[in-house]
C-alpha positions in Angstrom: 15.4 -84.8 9.2 18.8 -85.0 7.5 17.1 -86.8 4.6 14.5 -84.0 4.3 17.1 -81.3 4.5 19.2 -83.0 1.9 16.2 -83.4 -0.4 15.3 -79.7 0.0 18.9 -78.7 -0.8 18.9 -80.8 -3.9 15.4 -79.5 -4.9 16.6 -75.9 -4.3 19.7 -76.5 -6.3 17.7 -78.0 -9.2 15.1 -75.2 -9.2 17.8 -72.6 -8.9 19.7 -74.0 -11.8 16.6 -74.2 -13.9 15.8 -70.6 -13.1 19.3 -69.4 -13.9 19.5 -71.5 -17.0 16.1 -70.2 -18.1 17.1 -66.6 -17.6 20.3 -67.2 -19.6 18.3 -68.8 -22.4 15.9 -65.8 -22.3 18.8 -63.3 -22.5 20.8 -65.2 -25.1 17.8 -66.1 -27.1 16.7 -62.5 -27.4 20.2 -61.5 -28.4 20.2 -64.2 -31.1 16.8 -63.2 -32.3 18.0 -59.6 -32.8 21.1 -60.9 -34.5 19.0 -63.1 -36.9 16.7 -60.2 -37.7 19.7 -58.0 -38.4 21.3 -60.6 -40.6 18.0 -61.1 -42.5 17.7 -57.4 -43.1 21.1 -57.3 -44.7 20.6 -60.2 -47.0 20.9 -59.6 -50.7 17.6 -61.2 -51.5 15.9 -59.4 -48.7 17.2 -55.9 -49.7 15.7 -56.5 -53.2 12.2 -56.7 -51.7 9.9 -53.8 -51.6 10.5 -51.7 -48.5 6.9 -52.2 -47.4 7.4 -56.0 -47.5 10.8 -55.7 -45.7 9.2 -53.8 -42.8 6.3 -56.2 -42.4 8.6 -59.4 -42.6 11.0 -58.0 -40.0 8.2 -57.3 -37.6 6.7 -60.8 -38.2 10.1 -62.6 -37.9 10.9 -60.8 -34.6 7.5 -61.8 -33.0 8.0 -65.5 -34.1 11.5 -65.7 -32.7 10.6 -64.0 -29.4 7.7 -66.4 -29.0 10.0 -69.4 -29.6 12.5 -68.2 -27.0 9.7 -67.7 -24.4 8.3 -71.2 -25.1 11.8 -72.7 -24.7 12.2 -71.0 -21.3 8.8 -72.3 -20.2 9.8 -75.8 -21.1 13.2 -75.4 -19.2 11.4 -74.3 -16.1 9.4 -77.6 -16.1 6.1 -76.5 -17.5 4.7 -79.7 -19.2 4.3 -79.3 -23.0 0.6 -80.2 -22.8 0.0 -77.8 -20.0 2.0 -75.1 -21.8 0.0 -75.7 -25.0 -3.3 -75.6 -23.1 -2.3 -72.3 -21.4 -1.0 -70.9 -24.7 -4.2 -71.9 -26.5 -6.4 -70.5 -23.8 -4.4 -67.3 -23.7 -4.5 -67.1 -27.5 -8.3 -67.3 -27.5 -8.6 -64.7 -24.8 -6.1 -62.4 -26.5 -7.8 -63.0 -29.8 -11.1 -61.9 -28.4 -9.5 -58.9 -26.7 -7.5 -58.0 -29.8 -10.0 -58.4 -32.5 -9.1 -55.0 -33.9 -5.4 -55.8 -33.8 -6.0 -59.1 -35.7 -8.1 -57.1 -38.2 -5.1 -54.7 -38.6 -2.8 -57.7 -39.0 -4.9 -59.1 -41.8 -5.1 -55.6 -43.3 -1.3 -55.5 -43.3 -1.2 -58.7 -45.2 -3.7 -57.4 -47.7 -1.6 -54.2 -48.2 1.5 -56.3 -48.9 -0.3 -58.7 -51.3 -2.3 -56.2 -53.4 0.0 -53.2 -52.9 -2.4 -50.3 -53.1 0.5 -48.2 -51.9 4.1 -48.6 -50.8 6.7 -46.8 -48.7 7.4 -43.4 -50.3 3.9 -42.9 -51.8 1.8 -39.9 -51.1 -1.7 -41.1 -50.1 -4.9 -39.7 -48.8 -7.4 -41.5 -46.5 -10.5 -39.4 -45.7 -9.2 -36.2 -44.0 -5.7 -37.5 -43.6 -2.9 -37.4 -46.2 0.9 -37.8 -46.1 3.9 -39.8 -47.3 4.0 -43.4 -46.3 7.1 -43.8 -44.1 6.6 -47.3 -42.8 4.2 -50.3 -43.0 4.2 -52.5 -39.9 2.1 -55.6 -39.2 -0.5 -53.5 -37.4 -0.1 -49.8 -38.4 0.9 -47.7 -41.4 3.0 -44.5 -40.5 2.5 -41.3 -42.5 4.5 -38.1 -42.5 2.4 -35.1 -43.4 3.6 -32.2 -45.5 4.0 -30.1 -42.3 6.1 -32.8 -40.7 3.5 -34.5 -38.4 3.5 -38.2 -37.8 0.1 -40.0 -38.3 -0.4 -43.6 -37.3 -3.3 -45.4 -39.1 -4.4 -48.9 -38.3 -4.0 -51.2 -41.4 -7.6 -52.4 -41.0 -8.9 -48.8 -41.4 -6.9 -48.4 -44.7 -8.1 -51.7 -46.2 -11.7 -50.9 -45.3 -11.8 -47.4 -46.7 -11.0 -45.5 -49.9 -7.4 -44.6 -50.3 -6.2 -42.1 -52.9 -2.6 -42.8 -54.1 -1.1 -39.7 -55.7 2.2 -41.4 -56.5 1.1 -44.4 -58.6 0.9 -42.6 -61.9 3.8 -40.3 -63.1 1.5 -37.4 -64.1 -1.2 -35.4 -62.4 -3.8 -32.9 -63.5 -4.1 -29.5 -61.8 -7.7 -28.4 -61.7 -8.5 -24.8 -60.8 -11.7 -22.7 -61.1 -11.2 -19.1 -62.0 -14.0 -16.4 -62.1 -14.4 -13.3 -64.2 -17.0 -10.7 -64.5 -20.0 -10.9 -66.9 -18.8 -7.8 -68.7 -15.4 -9.4 -69.5 -15.1 -10.9 -73.0 -15.2 -14.7 -72.8 -12.7 -15.2 -75.6 -10.3 -12.8 -74.1 -10.5 -14.5 -70.7 -9.9 -17.9 -72.2 -7.0 -16.5 -74.2 -5.3 -15.1 -71.1 -5.8 -18.3 -69.2 -4.4 -20.4 -72.0 -1.4 -18.1 -72.3 -0.6 -18.4 -68.7 -0.8 -22.2 -68.9 1.3 -22.5 -72.0 4.0 -20.1 -70.6 4.8 -22.3 -67.6 7.8 -24.4 -68.2 6.6 -27.3 -66.1 3.2 -27.7 -67.8 3.1 -30.6 -70.2 2.2 -30.1 -73.8 0.5 -33.4 -74.1 -2.2 -33.7 -72.8 -2.8 -30.1 -73.8 -4.1 -27.5 -71.4 -7.8 -27.1 -71.2 -9.8 -23.8 -70.6 -13.6 -23.5 -71.0 -16.4 -21.6 -69.5 -18.3 -24.0 -67.3 -20.8 -22.0 -65.2 -22.8 -18.8 -65.1 -22.9 -18.1 -61.4 -24.9 -15.4 -59.6 -22.1 -12.9 -59.7 -19.5 -14.3 -62.1 -18.6 -16.4 -65.0 -16.6 -19.5 -63.9 -13.9 -21.0 -66.0 -12.5 -24.5 -65.6 -8.7 -24.5 -65.9 -6.8 -27.8 -66.3 -3.1 -28.5 -67.0 -1.1 -31.7 -66.8 2.2 -31.9 -64.9 4.7 -34.4 -63.4 3.5 -35.6 -60.0 6.5 -34.0 -58.2 5.6 -30.6 -59.8 1.9 -30.5 -58.8 2.0 -28.1 -55.9 4.6 -25.8 -57.5 2.5 -25.4 -60.6 -0.7 -25.0 -58.6 0.6 -22.1 -56.6 2.3 -20.6 -59.6 -0.9 -20.6 -61.6 -2.8 -18.9 -58.8 -0.3 -16.0 -58.7 0.3 -15.8 -62.5 -3.4 -15.7 -63.4 -4.1 -12.9 -60.9 -1.3 -10.9 -62.4 -2.4 -11.6 -66.0 -6.0 -10.6 -65.1 -4.8 -7.3 -63.7 -2.6 -6.6 -66.7 -5.5 -7.3 -69.1 -8.2 -5.5 -67.1 -10.1 -8.6 -66.3 -12.2 -8.3 -63.2 -12.4 -11.0 -60.5 -15.8 -10.1 -59.1 -16.9 -10.1 -55.6 -20.3 -11.6 -54.6 -22.9 -8.9 -55.1 -26.7 -8.5 -54.7 -28.8 -6.0 -56.7 -31.5 -4.4 -54.4 -34.5 -2.6 -56.1 -36.4 -0.1 -53.9 -40.1 0.0 -54.3 -41.3 3.7 -54.3 
């Protein structure tokens, strides 16, 4: 009985020490992992990378380090390496099946970083969603909309759909359709529209503004109005043109017609 009690004490002591040591390794390991990630993020070579790449690499490094710490603790607690690897592999297969979408998003994140269809700071549109790219993680891309909403989009969705990047090129074209009445002189309407375009200080001279009659609609003549601007000036010029054209039409007696229908009464 004394031998059994002594054995149990020794066993309890060994198990307790392993548990305590494993918890310490877990705590210290996580602290070291955070410190490593912090040091990497401050490295000179790292800071020269694109912000999109920085965000992705930090997330990836953090996951790898945390996985190594957890594996070390499992070994300290006496889980055999072969058993641990078997469990890890089985869990990996199960998690892989359960997280097919997440793995697709992970692959999508790699594709975004390799081919760079957009980067942090770009203004993009994906279907009905548009905003400024704030962050690119290994799974999601974060957008800030113009009205300050946060949109989280899976990377897999972005890589498998059309993405419009409004920030890649330095210049953008403002396209607006203006309508005038059939009784208004075409040359006069074109002259007024061209005058408004050329008078705006943020409209580029090259390429030159474009104004042409493009449609004879049921109740109006429709004119295509195009001017080129710097990307950052797009919305300012767009709204300015809407206001200035209306004022110019009023000053020159040009009518903006309402939709109308002619009804003929049969006597």
